[in-house]
MDAnalysis code that builds the backbone (N, CA, C; Angstrom):
import MDAnalysis as mda
import numpy as np

u = mda.Universe.empty(345, n_residues=115, atom_resindex=np.repeat(np.arange(115), 3), trajectory=True)
u.add_TopologyAttr("name", ["N", "CA", "C"] * 115)
u.add_TopologyAttr("resid", np.arange(1, 116))
u.add_TopologyAttr("resname", ["UNK", "UNK", "UNK", "UNK", "UNK", "UNK", "UNK", "UNK", "UNK", "UNK", "UNK", "UNK", "UNK", "UNK", "UNK", "UNK", "UNK", "UNK", "UNK", "UNK", "UNK", "UNK", "UNK", "UNK", "UNK", "UNK", "UNK", "UNK", "UNK", "UNK", "UNK", "UNK", "UNK", "UNK", "UNK", "UNK", "UNK", "UNK", "UNK", "UNK", "UNK", "UNK", "UNK", "UNK", "UNK", "UNK", "UNK", "UNK", "UNK", "UNK", "UNK", "UNK", "UNK", "UNK", "UNK", "UNK", "UNK", "UNK", "UNK", "UNK", "UNK", "UNK", "UNK", "UNK", "UNK", "UNK", "UNK", "UNK", "UNK", "UNK", "UNK", "UNK", "UNK", "UNK", "UNK", "UNK", "UNK", "UNK", "UNK", "UNK", "UNK", "UNK", "UNK", "UNK", "UNK", "UNK", "UNK", "UNK", "UNK", "UNK", "UNK", "UNK", "UNK", "UNK", "UNK", "UNK", "UNK", "UNK", "UNK", "UNK", "UNK", "UNK", "UNK", "UNK", "UNK", "UNK", "UNK", "UNK", "UNK", "UNK", "UNK", "UNK", "UNK", "UNK", "UNK"])
u.atoms.positions = np.array([
    [89.298, 109.598, 105.578],
    [89.016, 108.226, 105.201],
    [88.920, 108.115, 103.678],
    [89.715, 107.253, 103.117],
    [89.706, 107.066, 101.668],
    [88.450, 106.322, 101.252],
    [87.836, 106.793, 100.207],
    [86.675, 106.115, 99.624],
    [87.095, 105.470, 98.301],
    [86.724, 104.216, 98.138],
    [86.980, 103.487, 96.900],
    [85.646, 103.061, 96.309],
    [85.432, 103.403, 95.054],
    [84.162, 103.086, 94.407],
    [84.419, 102.286, 93.145],
    [83.949, 101.042, 93.149],
    [84.085, 100.184, 91.981],
    [82.928, 100.400, 91.021],
    [83.203, 100.157, 89.752],
    [82.172, 100.219, 88.730],
    [82.585, 99.341, 87.568],
    [81.639, 99.116, 86.658],
    [81.944, 98.351, 85.461],
    [81.445, 96.922, 85.463],
    [80.910, 96.483, 86.584],
    [80.387, 95.129, 86.640],
    [79.107, 94.995, 85.828],
    [78.675, 93.757, 85.671],
    [77.448, 93.520, 84.930],
    [77.349, 92.094, 84.476],
    [76.435, 91.855, 83.563],
    [76.210, 90.529, 83.001],
    [76.966, 90.404, 81.683],
    [77.711, 89.332, 81.540],
    [78.482, 89.114, 80.322],
    [78.395, 87.633, 79.960],
    [78.420, 87.364, 78.679],
    [78.345, 85.980, 78.222],
    [79.686, 85.281, 78.372],
    [79.675, 83.984, 78.529],
    [80.941, 83.238, 78.589],
    [81.814, 83.546, 77.384],
    [83.089, 83.732, 77.641],
    [84.020, 84.089, 76.586],
    [84.151, 85.579, 76.370],
    [83.310, 86.337, 77.041],
    [83.314, 87.787, 76.863],
    [84.347, 88.495, 77.717],
    [84.320, 89.820, 77.618],
    [85.278, 90.661, 78.325],
    [84.555, 91.748, 79.101],
    [85.239, 92.242, 80.113],
    [84.691, 93.308, 80.943],
    [85.850, 94.033, 81.597],
    [85.719, 95.325, 81.771],
    [86.738, 96.092, 82.476],
    [86.136, 96.760, 83.705],
    [86.718, 96.483, 84.849],
    [86.286, 97.081, 86.095],
    [87.152, 98.290, 86.427],
    [86.545, 99.265, 87.084],
    [87.264, 100.453, 87.525],
    [87.066, 100.648, 89.017],
    [88.053, 101.235, 89.639],
    [87.984, 101.574, 91.059],
    [88.493, 103.007, 91.195],
    [87.580, 103.885, 91.562],
    [87.928, 105.295, 91.676],
    [88.163, 105.641, 93.134],
    [89.329, 106.230, 93.412],
    [89.648, 106.634, 94.780],
    [89.288, 108.103, 94.991],
    [88.968, 108.434, 96.234],
    [88.554, 109.799, 96.564],
    [89.746, 110.733, 96.765],
    [90.948, 110.157, 96.754],
    [92.135, 110.981, 96.890],
    [93.277, 110.333, 96.124],
    [94.419, 110.971, 96.152],
    [95.569, 110.461, 95.411],
    [95.934, 109.052, 95.832],
    [96.222, 108.209, 94.839],
    [96.620, 106.831, 95.125],
    [98.126, 106.655, 95.100],
    [98.839, 107.742, 94.907],
    [100.301, 107.645, 94.813],
    [100.922, 107.046, 96.071],
    [100.294, 107.274, 97.225],
    [100.839, 106.769, 98.486],
    [100.469, 105.326, 98.767],
    [99.603, 104.760, 97.969],
    [99.211, 103.369, 98.199],
    [100.283, 102.464, 97.622],
    [101.013, 101.770, 98.501],
    [102.119, 100.968, 98.016],
    [101.636, 99.718, 97.287],
    [100.387, 99.351, 97.526],
    [99.821, 98.208, 96.835],
    [98.325, 98.428, 96.650],
    [97.840, 98.062, 95.484],
    [96.402, 98.044, 95.231],
    [96.054, 96.695, 94.622],
    [94.851, 96.246, 94.900],
    [94.515, 94.895, 94.475],
    [93.029, 94.746, 94.182],
    [92.735, 93.679, 93.466],
    [91.365, 93.244, 93.254],
    [91.176, 91.898, 93.944],
    [90.086, 91.798, 94.659],
    [89.656, 90.552, 95.269],
    [88.275, 90.223, 94.705],
    [87.883, 88.965, 94.881],
    [86.536, 88.593, 94.461],
    [85.961, 87.579, 95.412],
    [84.633, 87.581, 95.482],
    [83.940, 86.652, 96.363],
    [82.739, 86.073, 95.647],
    [82.789, 84.764, 95.465],
    [81.675, 84.052, 94.841],
    [80.694, 83.625, 95.918],
    [79.440, 83.390, 95.549],
    [78.442, 82.974, 96.535],
    [78.883, 81.732, 97.307],
    [78.823, 81.811, 98.609],
    [79.168, 80.675, 99.446],
    [80.652, 80.440, 99.627],
    [81.469, 81.312, 99.084],
    [82.915, 81.140, 99.186],
    [83.551, 82.327, 99.898],
    [84.777, 82.108, 100.333],
    [85.522, 83.186, 100.975],
    [86.039, 84.155, 99.919],
    [86.270, 85.385, 100.347],
    [86.854, 86.371, 99.451],
    [88.267, 85.919, 99.106],
    [88.614, 85.994, 97.826],
    [89.922, 85.553, 97.383],
    [90.613, 86.640, 96.588],
    [91.919, 86.650, 96.708],
    [92.746, 87.602, 95.985],
    [92.789, 87.225, 94.507],
    [92.695, 88.225, 93.633],
    [92.743, 87.974, 92.196],
    [93.995, 88.553, 91.551],
    [94.307, 89.804, 91.885],
    [95.447, 90.457, 91.259],
    [95.868, 91.651, 92.095],
    [97.137, 92.027, 91.969],
    [97.622, 93.200, 92.689],
    [98.682, 93.921, 91.870],
    [98.861, 95.183, 92.204],
    [99.840, 96.011, 91.512],
    [100.478, 96.950, 92.521],
    [101.804, 97.027, 92.468],
    [102.519, 97.872, 93.406],
    [102.547, 99.312, 92.907],
    [103.047, 100.194, 93.755],
    [103.166, 101.590, 93.348],
    [104.152, 101.751, 92.198],
    [105.054, 100.796, 92.067],
    [106.027, 100.837, 90.990],
    [105.563, 100.163, 89.723],
    [104.367, 99.564, 89.795],
    [103.810, 98.952, 88.599],
    [104.013, 97.445, 88.485],
    [104.633, 96.835, 89.473],
    [104.787, 95.382, 89.440],
    [103.449, 94.709, 89.702],
    [103.154, 93.689, 88.915],
    [101.853, 93.018, 89.011],
    [101.993, 91.557, 89.405],
    [100.960, 91.067, 90.043],
    [100.883, 89.653, 90.405],
    [99.448, 89.193, 90.186],
    [99.312, 87.911, 89.832],
    [97.988, 87.370, 89.536],
    [97.812, 86.004, 90.196],
    [96.584, 85.755, 90.619],
    [96.244, 84.421, 91.088],
    [96.200, 83.480, 89.894],
    [96.490, 82.223, 90.134],
    [96.551, 81.255, 89.038],
    [95.278, 81.220, 88.191],
    [94.073, 81.265, 88.797],
    [92.864, 81.153, 87.980],
    [92.659, 82.286, 86.979],
    [93.315, 83.420, 87.192],
    [93.087, 84.563, 86.304],
    [94.310, 84.890, 85.462],
    [95.413, 84.254, 85.713],
    [96.641, 84.534, 84.974],
    [96.433, 84.296, 83.487],
    [96.844, 85.280, 82.712],
    [96.709, 85.175, 81.263],
    [95.377, 85.678, 80.736],
    [94.439, 85.933, 81.643],
    [93.122, 86.420, 81.215],
    [92.809, 87.813, 81.762],
    [93.336, 88.153, 82.917],
    [93.082, 89.436, 83.563],
    [94.336, 90.303, 83.526],
    [94.124, 91.600, 83.422],
    [95.219, 92.566, 83.482],
    [94.850, 93.665, 84.466],
    [95.707, 93.855, 85.460],
    [95.490, 94.922, 86.431],
    [96.365, 96.114, 86.073],
    [95.831, 97.304, 86.243],
    [96.600, 98.516, 85.975],
    [96.125, 99.627, 86.908],
    [96.975, 100.630, 87.062],
    [96.617, 101.760, 87.897],
    [96.996, 103.054, 87.193],
    [96.208, 104.068, 87.411],
    [96.436, 105.385, 86.829],
    [96.568, 106.364, 87.980],
    [97.796, 106.661, 88.338],
    [98.026, 107.537, 89.489],
    [97.555, 108.973, 89.210],
    [97.512, 109.352, 87.949],
    [97.069, 110.708, 87.613],
    [95.580, 110.879, 87.886],
    [94.818, 109.843, 87.536],
    [93.372, 109.905, 87.709],
    [92.880, 109.155, 88.942],
    [93.834, 108.691, 89.756],
    [93.481, 108.028, 91.018],
    [92.560, 106.841, 90.813],
    [92.911, 106.005, 89.853],
    [92.034, 104.884, 89.520],
    [92.798, 103.580, 89.362],
    [92.117, 102.523, 89.634],
    [92.619, 101.163, 89.469],
    [91.685, 100.451, 88.499],
    [92.259, 99.606, 87.648],
    [91.461, 98.920, 86.645],
    [91.724, 97.422, 86.656],
    [90.761, 96.685, 86.153],
    [90.940, 95.260, 85.945],
    [90.285, 94.891, 84.624],
    [91.122, 94.598, 83.653],
    [90.628, 94.148, 82.357],
    [90.489, 92.638, 82.411],
    [89.288, 92.165, 82.159],
    [89.004, 90.739, 82.239],
    [88.582, 90.224, 80.868],
    [89.174, 89.138, 80.447],
    [88.821, 88.554, 79.158],
    [88.631, 87.049, 79.313],
    [88.074, 86.456, 78.301],
    [87.772, 85.008, 78.289],
    [87.096, 84.598, 79.597],
    [86.083, 85.336, 79.918],
    [85.376, 85.092, 81.175],
    [84.568, 83.812, 81.119],
    [84.506, 83.144, 82.255],
    [83.721, 81.929, 82.374],
    [82.816, 82.010, 83.586],
    [81.884, 81.090, 83.718],
    [80.962, 81.103, 84.860],
    [81.689, 81.115, 86.204],
    [82.880, 80.545, 86.236],
    [83.648, 80.503, 87.475],
    [84.142, 81.884, 87.907],
    [84.057, 82.849, 87.023],
    [84.466, 84.223, 87.341],
    [83.326, 85.040, 87.944],
    [82.148, 84.451, 88.001],
    [81.019, 85.143, 88.614],
    [81.301, 85.404, 90.086],
    [81.234, 86.670, 90.476],
    [81.578, 87.048, 91.846],
    [81.330, 88.540, 92.031],
    [81.396, 88.949, 93.284],
    [81.479, 90.378, 93.580],
    [82.966, 90.713, 93.627],
    [83.342, 91.731, 92.889],
    [84.750, 92.118, 92.796],
    [84.982, 93.369, 93.653],
    [86.011, 93.285, 94.482],
    [86.328, 94.357, 95.418],
    [87.705, 94.947, 95.126],
    [87.801, 96.228, 95.273],
    [89.055, 96.950, 95.160],
    [89.635, 97.120, 96.558],
    [90.942, 96.939, 96.675],
    [91.625, 97.138, 97.948],
    [92.828, 98.044, 97.744],
    [93.075, 98.903, 98.729],
    [94.244, 99.776, 98.684],
    [94.959, 99.714, 100.030],
    [96.277, 99.599, 99.984],
    [97.090, 99.489, 101.195],
    [97.999, 100.696, 101.325],
    [98.004, 101.265, 102.536],
    [98.848, 102.425, 102.783],
    [99.219, 102.461, 104.254],
    [100.485, 102.478, 104.528],
    [100.992, 102.666, 105.888],
    [100.262, 101.806, 106.920],
    [100.083, 100.555, 106.610],
    [99.464, 99.637, 107.557],
    [97.958, 99.612, 107.539],
    [97.346, 100.479, 106.776],
    [95.894, 100.511, 106.684],
    [95.423, 99.886, 105.370],
    [94.293, 99.218, 105.460],
    [93.686, 98.625, 104.276],
    [92.315, 99.250, 104.056],
    [92.067, 99.625, 102.835],
    [90.797, 100.241, 102.469],
    [90.117, 99.368, 101.425],
    [88.807, 99.291, 101.518],
    [88.026, 98.449, 100.609],
    [86.898, 99.256, 99.983],
    [86.555, 98.884, 98.760],
    [85.365, 99.416, 98.145],
    [84.174, 98.561, 98.497],
    [83.018, 98.941, 97.975],
    [81.784, 98.235, 98.304],
    [81.523, 97.048, 97.387],
    [82.291, 96.956, 96.299],
    [82.176, 95.817, 95.398],
    [81.287, 96.084, 94.200],
    [81.543, 95.353, 93.147],
    [80.722, 95.407, 91.946],
    [80.484, 93.982, 91.460],
    [79.259, 93.679, 91.106],
    [78.876, 92.319, 90.738],
    [79.224, 92.022, 89.295],
    [79.869, 90.898, 89.078],
    [80.130, 90.392, 87.733],
    [79.443, 89.040, 87.622],
    [78.604, 88.915, 86.630],
    [77.897, 87.663, 86.398],
    [78.182, 87.191, 84.983],
    [78.705, 85.992, 84.879],
    [79.021, 85.407, 83.577],
    [78.019, 84.290, 83.315],
    [77.172, 84.533, 82.348],
    [76.107, 83.579, 82.067],
    [75.571, 83.795, 80.668],
    [75.103, 82.711, 80.066],
    [74.483, 82.815, 78.751],
    [72.977, 82.962, 78.898],
])
């Protein structure tokens, strides 16, 4: 069973930046897609960004131009660089990995944007 552990969340002021990490317990080379999702209080979990094994990226409209997703197959890690953060970005951020029909999730990391 693959373990995904997110880190890097915290409290940040509006307009600030934060980088999230997702460390996998094994090689991520076989994961054809990895993604970040987020869930705000009282809302459904929503997709934020994804990256294929080949490095192709996609972003949800609310984060386009502000977030950058990347993966490091050597270190088995997924990243999300977030900039120009606003209160609307406050959420628990989850890492997802897809492989051969299976989906794996991390436990999430809290990001709070507030002054």
